[in-house]
C-alpha positions as CSV (number, residue, x, y, z in Angstrom):
1,M,-17.9,247.3,148.5
2,F,-15.2,247.4,145.9
3,P,-15.2,248.1,142.1
4,D,-15.2,245.5,139.4
5,S,-12.0,246.7,137.8
6,M,-8.7,248.1,139.1
7,T,-5.4,249.7,137.9
8,A,-2.5,247.3,137.8
9,I,1.0,247.1,136.4
10,E,1.6,244.1,134.1
11,I,4.6,242.7,132.3
12,A,4.0,243.3,128.6
13,S,6.8,240.9,127.5
14,A,10.1,239.8,129.0
15,G,12.6,242.6,129.0
16,G,13.8,245.7,130.8
17,P,11.9,248.0,133.1
18,D,10.1,249.7,130.2
19,V,8.0,246.5,129.6
20,L,6.1,247.3,132.7
21,R,2.8,249.0,131.7
22,K,-0.3,250.3,133.3
23,V,-3.5,248.3,132.6
24,T,-7.0,247.8,133.8
25,R,-7.8,244.4,135.2
26,P,-10.8,242.8,136.9
27,V,-10.6,242.8,140.7
28,P,-9.7,239.3,141.7
29,V,-12.2,237.2,143.6
30,P,-11.1,235.5,146.8
31,C,-11.4,231.7,146.7
32,H,-11.7,229.3,149.6
33,D,-9.3,230.3,152.5
34,Q,-8.3,233.5,150.7
35,I,-8.7,237.2,151.5
36,L,-9.0,240.2,149.2
37,V,-6.8,243.1,150.2
38,K,-7.2,246.7,149.0
39,I,-3.5,247.6,148.7
40,A,-2.0,250.7,150.2
41,Y,1.7,250.0,149.5
42,A,3.5,247.2,147.7
43,G,7.1,246.1,148.2
44,V,9.6,245.9,145.3
45,N,11.9,242.9,145.4
46,R,14.6,241.3,143.2
47,P,12.3,238.4,142.2
48,D,10.0,241.0,140.6
49,C,12.8,242.1,138.4
50,L,13.6,238.5,137.5
51,Q,10.0,237.8,136.6
52,R,9.9,240.9,134.4
53,A,13.1,239.7,132.7
54,G,11.5,236.3,132.0
55,A,13.6,234.4,134.5
56,Y,11.2,233.7,137.3
57,A,7.7,232.5,136.3
58,P,4.9,232.7,138.8
59,P,3.7,229.3,140.3
60,P,0.6,227.6,138.8
61,G,-2.6,229.5,139.8
62,A,-0.8,232.7,140.9
63,S,-1.4,236.1,139.3
64,D,0.8,237.0,136.4
65,L,1.2,240.5,137.8
66,P,4.5,241.1,139.7
67,G,4.5,241.9,143.4
68,L,5.1,239.5,146.3
69,E,4.2,241.6,149.3
70,A,1.8,244.4,150.2
71,S,0.0,246.2,153.0
72,G,-3.6,247.2,153.0
73,E,-7.2,246.6,154.2
74,I,-9.1,243.4,154.0
75,V,-12.2,244.1,151.9
76,G,-13.4,240.6,151.0
77,M,-13.0,237.0,152.2
78,G,-13.6,233.6,150.6
79,A,-15.4,230.7,152.2
80,G,-13.6,229.1,155.2
81,V,-11.9,232.3,156.4
82,T,-12.6,232.8,160.1
83,R,-9.5,234.5,161.6
84,W,-10.0,237.9,159.8
85,K,-12.7,240.5,159.6
86,K,-13.3,243.1,156.8
87,G,-11.6,246.4,157.6
88,E,-8.6,244.9,159.4
89,K,-5.2,246.3,158.3
90,V,-2.6,243.7,157.3
91,C,0.6,243.0,155.5
92,A,0.6,240.0,153.4
93,L,2.9,237.6,151.5
94,L,1.5,237.3,148.0
95,P,2.1,234.6,145.3
96,G,2.0,237.5,142.9
97,G,-0.3,240.5,142.0
98,G,1.0,243.1,144.4
99,Y,1.5,245.8,141.7
100,S,-2.2,246.5,141.7
101,E,-5.0,248.1,143.6
102,Y,-6.4,244.8,144.9
103,A,-4.8,241.4,145.4
104,V,-5.8,238.0,146.9
105,C,-3.7,235.8,149.2
106,H,-4.1,232.9,151.5
107,A,-5.6,234.0,154.8
108,D,-2.8,232.4,156.8
109,H,-0.1,234.3,154.8
110,A,-1.4,237.7,156.2
111,L,-0.2,239.3,159.4
112,R,-1.3,242.2,161.4
113,I,1.1,245.1,160.9
114,P,3.4,245.2,164.0
115,E,2.5,247.8,166.6
116,G,4.0,251.2,165.9
117,L,4.6,250.6,162.2
118,S,2.9,252.4,159.3
119,M,1.3,250.9,156.2
120,K,4.4,251.8,154.2
121,E,6.7,250.1,156.7
122,G,4.3,247.1,156.8
123,A,4.6,246.6,153.1
124,C,8.3,246.1,153.4
125,L,8.1,243.2,155.8
126,P,6.5,240.0,154.4
127,E,8.8,238.8,151.6
128,T,11.8,239.9,153.6
129,A,10.7,238.5,156.9
130,F,9.5,235.2,155.6
131,T,12.8,234.7,153.6
132,V,15.2,235.7,156.3
133,W,13.4,233.9,159.2
134,S,12.9,230.7,157.3
135,N,16.5,230.6,156.0
136,V,18.6,232.1,158.8
137,V,16.6,230.9,161.9
138,Q,14.7,227.8,160.7
139,R,17.0,226.3,158.0
140,G,20.3,227.9,159.1
141,Q,19.7,227.3,162.8
142,L,21.6,230.5,163.9
143,T,22.1,230.8,167.6
144,G,23.6,233.3,170.0
145,G,27.4,233.5,170.0
146,E,27.8,232.2,166.5
147,R,29.5,234.2,163.7
148,F,27.1,235.1,160.9
149,L,27.9,236.5,157.4
150,V,25.3,238.0,155.1
151,H,26.1,239.2,151.6
152,G,24.3,242.2,150.2
153,G,24.1,243.8,153.6
154,T,22.1,246.9,152.5
155,S,19.5,245.0,150.6
156,G,16.1,244.6,152.3
157,I,17.1,240.9,153.0
158,G,20.5,241.9,154.2
159,M,19.3,244.6,156.6
160,M,16.6,242.3,158.1
161,A,19.1,239.5,158.4
162,I,21.6,241.7,160.2
163,Q,19.1,242.8,162.8
164,I,17.6,239.4,163.5
165,A,21.0,237.9,163.9
166,H,22.1,240.7,166.2
167,A,18.9,240.3,168.2
168,L,19.7,236.6,168.6
169,G,23.1,237.4,170.0
170,A,25.2,236.4,167.0
171,R,28.4,238.2,165.9
172,V,27.4,239.7,162.5
173,F,29.5,240.4,159.4
174,A,28.0,241.9,156.2
175,T,29.4,242.7,152.8
176,A,28.7,246.0,151.1
177,G,30.1,247.9,148.1
178,S,30.6,251.5,149.3
179,D,31.6,253.6,152.3
180,D,28.0,254.7,152.8
181,K,26.7,251.2,152.6
182,C,29.3,250.0,155.1
183,K,28.3,252.7,157.5
184,A,24.7,251.7,157.2
185,V,25.4,248.1,158.1
186,E,27.7,249.1,160.9
187,E,24.8,251.2,162.4
188,L,22.8,248.0,162.5
189,G,25.4,246.3,164.6
190,A,27.4,244.4,161.9
191,T,31.1,244.4,161.1
192,A,31.2,245.8,157.5
193,I,33.3,244.3,154.8
194,N,33.7,246.4,151.6
195,Y,33.9,243.7,149.0
196,K,35.5,246.1,146.6
197,T,38.6,246.6,148.8
198,Q,38.5,243.7,151.2
199,D,38.5,239.9,150.9
200,F,35.6,238.6,153.0
201,T,37.2,235.1,153.1
202,K,40.3,236.6,154.8
203,V,38.2,238.6,157.3
204,L,36.1,235.7,158.3
205,T,39.0,233.2,158.5
206,E,40.9,235.6,160.8
207,A,37.8,235.8,163.0
208,G,37.6,232.1,163.3
209,G,35.3,231.3,160.4
210,A,31.6,231.8,159.8
211,D,29.2,229.4,161.5
212,L,26.5,230.5,159.0
213,I,26.5,232.4,155.7
214,L,23.4,233.7,153.9
215,D,24.2,234.2,150.2
216,M,22.3,235.6,147.3
217,V,25.2,236.2,145.0
218,G,26.3,232.7,144.0
219,G,28.8,232.3,141.2
220,S,32.4,233.1,142.3
221,Y,31.1,233.6,145.9
222,I,30.3,229.9,146.3
223,P,33.8,228.5,146.7
224,R,34.8,231.6,148.7
225,N,31.9,231.0,151.0
226,I,32.9,227.4,151.5
227,S,36.5,228.6,152.4
228,S,35.0,231.1,154.9
229,L,33.1,228.6,157.0
230,A,34.2,227.3,160.3
231,K,34.0,223.5,161.0
232,D,30.4,222.4,161.1
233,G,29.5,225.7,159.3
234,R,26.3,226.1,157.2
235,L,25.9,227.9,153.9
236,V,22.4,228.9,152.9
237,M,21.7,230.0,149.3
238,I,18.7,232.1,148.4
239,A,19.6,233.6,145.0
240,F,22.2,233.5,142.3
241,L,22.9,237.0,141.0
242,E,26.2,235.7,139.6
243,G,24.7,232.4,138.4
244,P,24.2,229.0,140.0
245,K,27.0,227.0,138.4
246,V,30.6,226.8,139.6
247,E,33.4,224.3,140.0
248,L,33.7,223.3,143.6
249,N,36.0,221.0,145.6
250,F,33.7,218.9,147.8
251,A,36.6,217.5,149.8
252,H,36.6,220.8,151.8
253,I,32.9,220.3,152.6
254,M,33.5,216.7,153.8
255,M,36.6,217.4,155.8
256,N,35.1,220.3,157.7
257,R,31.6,218.7,158.0
258,L,29.9,221.6,156.2
259,T,26.2,221.9,155.3
260,V,25.2,223.5,152.0
261,T,21.5,224.1,151.6
262,G,19.1,226.7,150.3
263,S,15.5,227.5,149.4
264,T,13.1,229.5,147.3
265,L,10.0,230.9,149.1
266,R,7.5,231.5,146.3
267,P,6.9,227.8,145.2
268,Q,6.5,226.5,148.7
269,S,3.1,225.1,149.8
270,D,0.5,227.2,151.5
271,V,0.9,225.0,154.6
272,A,4.7,225.7,154.7
273,K,4.2,229.4,154.3
274,A,1.5,229.4,157.0
275,E,3.9,227.7,159.4
276,I,6.6,230.3,158.7
277,A,4.0,233.1,159.2
278,D,3.0,231.6,162.6
279,E,6.5,231.5,163.8
280,I,7.1,235.1,162.6
281,R,4.0,236.3,164.4
282,K,5.2,234.7,167.7
283,K,8.9,235.4,167.6
284,L,9.8,238.1,165.1
285,W,6.9,240.5,165.6
286,P,7.8,241.0,169.3
287,M,11.4,241.9,168.2
288,I,9.9,244.6,165.9
289,A,7.6,245.9,168.6
290,A,10.5,246.1,171.0
291,G,12.6,248.0,168.5
292,S,15.2,245.3,168.0
293,V,14.3,245.0,164.3
294,A,13.3,248.0,162.2
295,V,12.5,248.7,158.6
296,T,14.8,250.9,156.5
297,I,13.1,252.5,153.4
298,D,15.3,253.6,150.6
299,S,12.7,255.1,148.3
300,E,9.0,255.4,147.4
301,F,7.5,255.4,143.9
302,D,3.9,255.7,142.7
303,L,2.5,252.5,141.3
304,T,2.5,253.9,137.8
305,D,6.3,254.6,138.2
306,A,7.1,250.9,138.8
307,A,9.6,251.0,136.0
308,D,11.6,253.6,137.8
309,A,11.4,251.5,141.0
310,H,12.9,248.6,139.0
311,R,15.7,250.8,137.7
312,R,16.5,251.8,141.2
313,M,16.6,248.2,142.3
314,E,18.8,247.1,139.5
315,S,21.2,250.0,140.0
316,S,22.1,248.4,143.3
317,G,22.4,251.8,144.8
318,H,19.6,251.4,147.3
319,I,20.0,251.1,151.0
320,G,16.9,249.3,152.4
321,K,13.5,248.7,150.8
322,I,11.9,250.2,147.8
323,V,8.1,250.6,147.9
324,L,5.3,251.5,145.5
325,K,2.5,253.7,146.8
326,V,-0.8,252.4,145.5
327,A,-3.4,254.3,147.5
328,E,-3.7,256.7,150.4
329,A,-3.3,254.8,153.6
330,D,-5.9,255.6,156.4
């Protein structure tokens, strides 16, 4: 059994990290095809900070609480759920609500934690794995032998992308902003580009151009990305830390047969997310079990210290994932 109420962290109003506050909320009730998870750890992601700032509203029907991924134990199930049993340990992609002791999600958006990983490591996987796999492998169509550039190489997304690309046999490049961060991406098998002292466009052009670029910066990076692509290259956008608007010469895109695309994970349908989850279970989880892809954790904060976790995220000093500890993991 589980209690009627729970501790959660809500966004009091749009603003900085201090608007995150501890509250008591009713424990959510799983609807049809949903499971209720007693959370052990929750991952912290850039979209959480954007939601807190008032720039990324949750989709209709989702919890207003931040938190897009978590690990924990299934303690309840709605009608129609047949693939899970109470007591099973999972990591789950959430539409929101991860900054709490309990959260609900679609049953097909949960995955068993890969063999050999802890609950803490499991909480770092869903948002990152779904985002990278769907954009680099499915949308970006990366294959072995291609040249791949990822910006923000020491973010959770960046480190996952480097490892998946390396495991697929691609030649990987990654931008980072310090010697320590460059060393971290090199240890994962990427050629590091210090964006403060090097021009990534020059580096990629000299290497023959990127076949695929995964970008979360946007702004001034967009035309530079276009110039960095080889013929028939692909640019996949997943965020716009510098903004989404820029002046761009489309003649270069046409002459070099480039593809510019992108996606946002959270608003996608339950069916689309379930399809991504199925492919992750079949293809990415074996990479993790084999040790080809691992989780790097930068720091851990208690749930009630979520504001400090957001400050760490927005400092851009982190290398790897930031997690919130919600409860003692068995």
